[in-house]
C-alpha positions as CSV (number, residue, x, y, z in Angstrom):
1,M,0.0,0.0,0.0
2,C,2.9,2.4,0.8
3,L,4.5,1.7,-2.6
4,Q,1.4,2.8,-4.4
5,S,2.1,6.2,-2.9
6,E,5.8,5.8,-3.8
7,I,6.7,5.6,-0.1
8,V,9.3,3.0,1.0
9,T,8.4,1.6,4.4
10,V,9.4,-1.5,6.3
11,A,6.7,-4.2,6.1
12,D,6.3,-5.7,9.5
13,T,2.8,-7.1,9.5
14,A,1.4,-10.2,7.7
15,D,-2.1,-9.4,6.5
16,H,-4.7,-11.8,5.2
17,V,-5.6,-10.8,1.6
18,I,-9.1,-12.2,2.2
19,P,-10.2,-11.5,5.7
20,H,-10.5,-14.9,7.6
21,R,-13.3,-13.8,10.0
22,G,-12.6,-16.7,12.3
23,D,-12.3,-19.3,9.5
24,Y,-9.5,-21.7,10.7
25,D,-8.5,-23.0,7.3
26,L,-8.4,-19.5,5.7
27,F,-6.4,-18.2,8.7
28,W,-3.7,-20.8,8.4
29,H,-3.7,-21.4,4.6
30,G,-5.0,-18.1,3.1
31,E,-2.9,-15.8,1.0
32,L,-0.9,-13.2,3.0
33,Q,0.6,-9.9,2.0
34,A,3.2,-7.8,3.8
35,L,2.1,-4.4,5.1
36,C,3.5,-1.8,7.4
37,A,1.7,-1.6,10.8
38,S,0.2,1.8,9.9
39,C,-1.4,0.6,6.7
40,H,-2.7,-2.6,8.3
41,S,-4.3,-0.8,11.2
42,S,-5.8,2.0,9.2
43,L,-6.2,1.7,5.5
44,K,-6.8,-2.0,5.3
45,Q,-9.3,-2.0,8.2
46,R,-11.2,0.8,6.6
47,E,-11.3,-1.1,3.3
48,E,-12.6,-4.2,5.1
49,L,-15.4,-2.1,6.7
50,G,-16.5,-1.0,3.2
51,Q,-15.4,2.6,3.8
52,D,-13.9,4.7,1.0
53,V,-10.1,5.0,1.1
54,V,-8.4,7.6,-0.9
55,R,-4.6,7.3,-1.3
56,F,-2.4,10.2,-2.3
57,G,0.9,10.2,-4.2
58,P,4.0,12.1,-3.3
59,D,2.8,15.0,-5.5
60,G,-0.3,15.3,-3.3
61,W,-2.8,14.2,-6.0
62,P,-5.1,11.2,-5.4
63,I,-4.1,7.8,-6.8
64,S,-6.8,6.2,-8.8
């Protein structure tokens, strides 16, 4: 998510691409992606709740 905004950040959190919502098999065998803690606890959570998330590039313009 950071790279979409052209920001290099250490990825320190494994995120389930498809939210497991308590599904044991999906939790252990589902696809993971590496995210920084900030993106995981803010942007990703908002996306999962169905909220609009607008990302901005280094030039300050929205990324489509």
